[in-house]
C-alpha positions as CSV (number, residue, x, y, z in Angstrom):
1,X,68.0,64.0,-24.6
2,X,67.9,61.6,-26.8
3,X,69.6,58.6,-28.2
4,X,69.8,57.4,-31.8
5,X,73.3,56.4,-33.4
6,X,77.2,57.5,-32.9
7,X,80.6,56.6,-34.3
8,X,84.0,57.8,-33.3
9,X,86.4,60.8,-34.1
10,X,88.9,63.1,-34.4
11,X,89.1,67.0,-35.2
12,X,91.1,69.8,-33.0
13,X,91.9,69.6,-29.8
14,X,89.5,71.8,-28.1
15,X,87.7,73.0,-24.8
16,X,85.3,75.4,-24.0
17,X,85.9,78.9,-25.0
18,X,88.6,80.6,-23.1
19,X,89.1,77.8,-20.8
20,X,91.6,75.0,-20.6
21,X,91.7,71.4,-23.2
22,X,92.9,69.8,-19.4
23,X,96.0,70.2,-17.2
24,X,98.4,67.3,-16.0
25,X,98.7,67.6,-12.6
26,X,99.5,64.1,-11.8
27,X,100.9,63.5,-8.6
28,X,102.5,60.4,-7.4
29,X,100.1,58.0,-4.8
30,X,101.0,54.9,-3.0
31,X,98.9,52.3,-1.9
32,X,99.3,49.5,0.8
33,X,101.1,46.8,-1.3
34,X,103.7,50.0,-2.4
35,X,102.2,50.0,-5.9
36,X,102.3,53.9,-7.1
37,X,98.7,55.0,-8.6
38,X,98.9,58.5,-11.0
39,X,96.2,60.7,-9.4
40,X,95.1,64.0,-10.8
41,X,96.5,63.3,-13.8
42,X,95.3,65.1,-17.2
43,X,92.2,66.7,-16.1
44,X,89.3,67.7,-19.1
45,X,87.1,70.4,-17.5
46,X,85.3,72.0,-20.6
47,X,84.4,71.5,-24.0
48,X,82.3,73.7,-27.0
49,X,80.1,72.2,-29.7
50,X,81.6,73.4,-33.1
51,X,79.5,75.4,-35.6
52,X,79.8,72.3,-37.8
53,X,82.0,69.3,-37.7
54,X,83.4,67.4,-34.7
55,X,86.4,68.4,-31.6
56,X,87.6,65.9,-29.4
57,X,90.3,66.5,-26.6
58,X,91.6,64.1,-23.7
59,X,91.4,63.3,-20.5
60,X,92.3,60.6,-17.5
61,X,90.3,58.7,-14.8
62,X,92.7,58.5,-11.9
63,X,92.6,57.7,-8.1
64,X,92.7,61.7,-7.4
65,X,88.8,61.9,-9.8
66,X,86.2,61.9,-7.5
67,X,84.2,58.5,-7.6
68,X,81.0,57.1,-7.1
69,X,79.8,53.4,-6.2
70,X,83.5,52.9,-6.6
71,X,83.7,54.3,-10.2
72,X,86.5,57.5,-11.0
73,X,84.7,60.2,-13.0
74,X,85.7,63.6,-14.5
75,X,82.8,66.6,-15.2
76,X,83.2,67.9,-18.1
77,X,81.3,70.8,-18.2
78,X,79.8,72.2,-22.0
79,X,77.0,75.0,-22.7
80,X,74.1,74.2,-25.4
81,X,71.2,75.4,-27.2
82,X,67.9,74.0,-26.7
83,X,67.4,71.9,-29.8
84,X,70.8,71.5,-30.6
85,X,71.7,67.9,-31.7
86,X,75.2,66.8,-31.1
87,X,76.6,62.8,-30.9
88,X,79.5,62.2,-28.9
89,X,81.6,59.3,-28.1
90,X,84.1,58.7,-25.5
91,X,86.9,56.2,-26.4
92,X,89.1,54.7,-23.9
93,X,92.8,53.3,-23.8
94,X,92.5,50.1,-21.8
95,X,89.2,50.3,-20.4
96,X,85.5,50.1,-21.1
97,X,84.6,54.0,-20.5
98,X,80.7,55.4,-19.9
99,X,79.0,58.4,-19.2
100,X,76.3,60.4,-18.1
101,X,74.9,63.4,-19.2
102,X,73.4,66.1,-16.4
103,X,70.9,68.9,-17.4
104,X,71.1,72.0,-16.2
105,X,69.0,71.5,-13.7
106,X,70.6,68.7,-11.9
107,X,68.9,65.8,-13.4
108,X,70.5,62.8,-15.1
109,X,69.2,62.8,-18.6
110,X,71.0,59.7,-19.5
111,X,73.2,56.9,-18.7
112,X,75.8,55.3,-21.5
113,X,78.4,53.0,-21.4
114,X,80.0,50.2,-23.1
115,X,81.3,46.9,-21.3
116,X,82.6,45.4,-23.9
117,X,85.3,48.2,-24.2
118,X,87.0,51.0,-26.1
119,X,83.8,53.4,-27.1
120,X,80.7,54.6,-25.5
121,X,78.6,56.4,-28.4
122,X,75.4,59.2,-27.7
123,X,73.4,59.6,-31.3
124,X,71.9,62.3,-32.4
125,X,71.0,63.5,-28.7
126,X,69.0,66.1,-28.7
127,X,69.2,68.9,-25.6
128,X,66.1,69.7,-24.5
129,X,66.6,73.0,-22.8
130,X,69.1,75.8,-23.0
131,X,72.6,75.8,-20.2
132,X,75.1,74.4,-18.7
133,X,75.1,70.8,-19.1
134,X,77.7,68.1,-17.1
135,X,79.2,64.8,-19.2
136,X,80.6,63.1,-16.9
137,X,83.3,60.9,-18.1
138,X,83.4,57.4,-16.3
139,X,83.9,53.5,-16.6
140,X,81.4,51.0,-16.6
141,X,83.8,49.1,-14.5
142,X,84.7,49.6,-10.6
143,X,88.3,51.4,-9.4
144,X,89.3,51.5,-13.3
145,X,91.7,54.3,-14.5
146,X,92.6,55.4,-17.9
147,X,93.6,57.8,-20.3
148,X,90.1,58.5,-22.6
149,X,89.4,61.1,-25.6
150,X,86.0,62.4,-25.4
151,X,84.4,63.5,-29.1
152,X,81.5,66.2,-29.3
153,X,80.4,66.4,-33.6
154,X,77.5,68.9,-34.2
155,X,74.6,67.3,-36.5
156,X,73.5,69.6,-38.4
157,X,69.8,69.2,-41.1
158,X,70.9,68.9,-44.7
159,X,68.8,71.3,-45.9
160,X,71.6,74.9,-46.4
161,X,73.9,72.5,-47.5
162,X,75.9,73.5,-50.7
163,X,76.4,77.0,-50.5
164,X,79.2,79.6,-51.1
165,X,82.5,78.2,-52.5
166,X,83.0,74.6,-52.9
167,X,86.4,75.1,-51.7
168,X,84.8,76.2,-48.3
169,X,83.1,73.1,-48.0
170,X,82.9,70.7,-45.2
171,X,83.9,66.8,-45.0
172,X,80.0,66.3,-44.7
173,X,79.2,68.3,-47.3
174,X,81.9,66.4,-49.9
175,X,80.4,63.4,-48.5
176,X,76.7,63.8,-49.4
177,X,78.1,66.0,-52.4
178,X,79.7,62.6,-53.8
179,X,77.0,59.9,-52.7
180,X,74.6,62.0,-54.3
181,X,76.3,61.7,-57.5
182,X,77.4,58.2,-56.9
183,X,73.6,57.5,-56.2
184,X,72.4,59.4,-60.2
185,X,75.2,56.8,-61.9
186,X,74.1,54.1,-60.0
187,X,70.7,54.8,-61.4
188,X,71.5,55.5,-65.0
189,X,73.7,52.9,-65.0
190,X,71.2,50.5,-64.0
191,X,68.4,51.5,-66.2
192,X,70.4,51.3,-69.1
193,X,71.6,48.1,-68.6
194,X,68.5,46.8,-67.9
195,X,65.5,49.1,-68.8
196,X,62.3,47.7,-67.7
197,X,62.5,44.7,-67.0
198,X,63.1,45.0,-64.0
199,X,61.8,47.1,-61.0
200,X,63.7,49.7,-60.9
201,X,66.1,50.0,-57.6
202,X,67.5,53.5,-56.6
203,X,70.0,55.0,-54.3
204,X,68.5,57.9,-52.4
205,X,69.9,61.0,-54.6
206,X,69.3,63.9,-52.5
207,X,71.2,65.1,-49.4
208,X,67.6,65.8,-47.6
209,X,66.5,62.4,-48.4
210,X,66.4,60.3,-45.1
211,X,67.8,57.6,-47.0
212,X,71.1,59.7,-47.7
213,X,73.2,59.9,-43.8
214,X,77.0,61.0,-43.9
215,X,79.0,60.9,-40.2
216,X,81.9,62.9,-41.6
217,X,83.4,61.7,-37.7
218,X,83.7,57.7,-38.8
219,X,84.4,58.7,-42.8
220,X,81.0,57.0,-44.3
221,X,77.5,56.9,-45.6
222,X,74.8,55.0,-45.2
223,X,72.5,54.2,-48.2
224,X,69.1,53.4,-47.5
225,X,66.7,52.1,-50.4
226,X,63.7,49.9,-51.1
227,X,64.4,46.6,-53.0
228,X,61.5,44.4,-53.1
229,X,61.8,40.9,-51.2
230,X,60.9,38.7,-54.0
231,X,63.6,39.7,-56.0
232,X,66.0,36.8,-56.9
233,X,69.6,36.6,-57.0
234,X,70.5,37.9,-60.0
235,X,68.2,40.8,-59.4
236,X,70.0,41.3,-56.2
237,X,73.2,40.6,-57.8
238,X,72.4,43.2,-60.7
239,X,72.1,45.9,-57.8
240,X,75.2,44.9,-55.7
241,X,77.8,44.8,-58.8
242,X,76.5,48.2,-60.5
243,X,76.4,50.1,-56.8
244,X,80.1,48.4,-56.1
245,X,81.5,49.5,-59.7
246,X,79.8,53.1,-59.3
247,X,81.5,53.5,-56.1
248,X,84.2,52.6,-57.8
249,X,84.0,54.8,-60.9
250,X,82.9,57.9,-58.7
251,X,86.6,58.0,-57.1
252,X,88.2,58.1,-60.3
253,X,85.8,61.0,-61.8
254,X,86.4,63.0,-59.2
255,X,90.1,62.4,-59.3
256,X,89.9,63.4,-63.4
257,X,87.2,66.1,-62.7
258,X,89.0,68.2,-60.0
259,X,92.4,68.0,-61.8
260,X,90.2,69.8,-64.9
261,X,88.4,72.2,-63.5
262,X,88.5,74.8,-60.9
263,X,85.7,72.9,-58.8
264,X,88.5,71.4,-55.6
265,X,87.4,67.8,-55.9
266,X,88.8,64.7,-56.0
267,X,88.9,61.0,-54.1
268,X,89.2,62.6,-50.7
269,X,85.5,63.5,-51.3
270,X,84.8,59.5,-51.0
271,X,83.9,58.2,-47.8
272,X,86.0,55.9,-46.4
273,X,83.1,53.3,-46.4
274,X,80.0,52.8,-48.0
275,X,77.0,51.2,-46.1
276,X,74.0,49.8,-48.0
277,X,70.7,48.6,-46.6
278,X,67.8,47.3,-48.8
279,X,64.6,47.5,-47.0
280,X,60.9,46.2,-48.3
281,X,58.9,48.7,-49.4
282,X,56.2,46.8,-48.5
283,X,56.8,45.8,-44.9
284,X,59.7,48.3,-44.3
285,X,61.6,45.2,-42.9
286,X,65.3,44.9,-44.2
287,X,66.7,42.4,-47.0
288,X,69.8,43.1,-46.7
289,X,73.1,45.1,-45.8
290,X,76.4,45.2,-47.0
291,X,79.5,47.7,-47.6
292,X,82.4,48.6,-49.5
293,X,85.2,49.9,-48.5
294,X,87.7,52.8,-50.3
295,X,91.2,50.9,-50.1
296,X,89.5,47.5,-51.6
297,X,87.5,49.9,-54.7
298,X,91.5,51.7,-55.2
299,X,93.4,48.2,-55.3
300,X,90.8,47.2,-57.8
301,X,91.4,50.1,-60.1
302,X,94.7,49.6,-60.0
303,X,94.3,46.2,-61.4
304,X,91.0,46.3,-63.3
305,X,91.3,42.7,-64.5
306,X,88.7,39.6,-64.1
307,X,90.9,39.0,-60.9
308,X,91.0,42.3,-59.3
309,X,87.2,42.5,-59.8
310,X,86.7,39.1,-58.7
311,X,88.8,40.0,-56.0
312,X,86.8,43.3,-54.9
313,X,83.5,41.8,-55.4
314,X,84.6,38.9,-53.1
315,X,84.9,41.7,-50.5
316,X,82.3,43.5,-50.7
317,X,79.9,39.9,-50.5
318,X,81.9,38.4,-47.5
319,X,80.1,41.8,-46.0
320,X,77.0,40.8,-46.8
321,X,74.3,39.8,-44.4
322,X,70.3,39.1,-44.4
323,X,67.0,39.9,-42.9
324,X,63.5,38.8,-42.2
325,X,62.7,40.0,-45.3
326,X,64.6,38.3,-47.7
327,X,63.3,35.6,-49.8
328,X,64.1,32.0,-48.6
329,X,64.9,33.6,-45.2
330,X,66.5,31.1,-42.9
331,X,67.9,32.9,-39.2
332,X,69.2,29.2,-38.6
333,X,70.9,29.6,-42.3
334,X,71.6,32.3,-43.0
335,X,74.6,35.1,-42.0
336,X,71.9,37.7,-40.1
337,X,72.3,41.1,-39.6
338,X,73.6,42.0,-35.8
339,X,71.6,44.0,-33.5
340,X,71.8,47.5,-34.2
341,X,71.4,49.6,-37.0
342,X,74.8,50.5,-39.2
343,X,77.4,50.8,-38.4
344,X,77.2,49.2,-35.1
345,X,75.8,45.8,-36.7
346,X,79.2,46.0,-38.1
347,X,81.1,46.4,-35.7
348,X,83.1,43.9,-35.0
349,X,83.3,42.9,-38.4
350,X,86.7,41.0,-40.0
351,X,87.1,40.9,-42.9
352,X,88.7,36.9,-43.7
353,X,91.5,38.7,-45.8
354,X,92.8,41.3,-43.2
355,X,93.2,40.8,-39.3
356,X,91.7,44.2,-37.9
357,X,87.6,44.8,-37.4
358,X,86.2,47.4,-39.0
359,X,85.9,49.1,-35.2
360,X,90.2,49.0,-34.6
361,X,90.3,49.9,-38.3
362,X,88.3,52.9,-38.9
363,X,87.3,53.8,-35.3
364,X,83.0,52.7,-35.4
């Protein structure tokens, strides 16, 4: 399997076809000092890969599980076909999770862990052979026990989207359709306002473009688009304002459109977070990254005043991070982009006006 990027998620409470989700067979056990420790808790034995979207099931690492190098683990079996691609997330309650991927031939192909807590992720892992795989859910720390959830999300190519009745589209298709429409509005508004006075900046408008990605499990989309590194502040600001207002306007249009036609659109088709990544067309290096949330956009809609607009843009600019392709970039002075791709670069981001990180609030 090959790893790229991922988020957390939720969906049904499922296991393998015809199997069990996990059985609570808890038995208390006492240590030498008399402390009672839980053994044989909720054991997760198997899961399956959904046709689309994601599935989540729960288990518990405890003293009744097998151990290796003083780390407890639970083997979770999954049947896969060669070429299938998945995102896998393990989330722990009060622990530092990790997992190993064991191929049908018995070889370990991936080891994923997170020593800083909460979540371990494998993004866009591709199965290189057909058969029964084992995901060994474990901990990054020795002798650790905790409840955990394991989420499996199928990753599909964007070809073949938007077929059939729109009422039956899954969340990924809904997010991508909204994002396509929003990109078209950004282009239209930007060009109408500025014509040929600036070089055109266009968000990717088609779901099969590599620059537009949706993650329904994590409730976000990512736009990657070209922005010349020599753009000055006014030019960059114009793009930022256009994109921000287009997202807010898109929420309103989708609500109104769905209420007046047979197309079942509404603002739930918009993701909770929209990430933007600007890259220089010459070098391919990052110019900047930033994001907007639905919560901020809806608050702006309720006010729609100069003060509300300032607050909305203030939230947006508080997320701005700079890359090496930005004109005048200085790693010592600028708020630079954290290591990793989106959304990992913002995993621990906390808006000064709020108390929770993005990871805590949205499960990134």
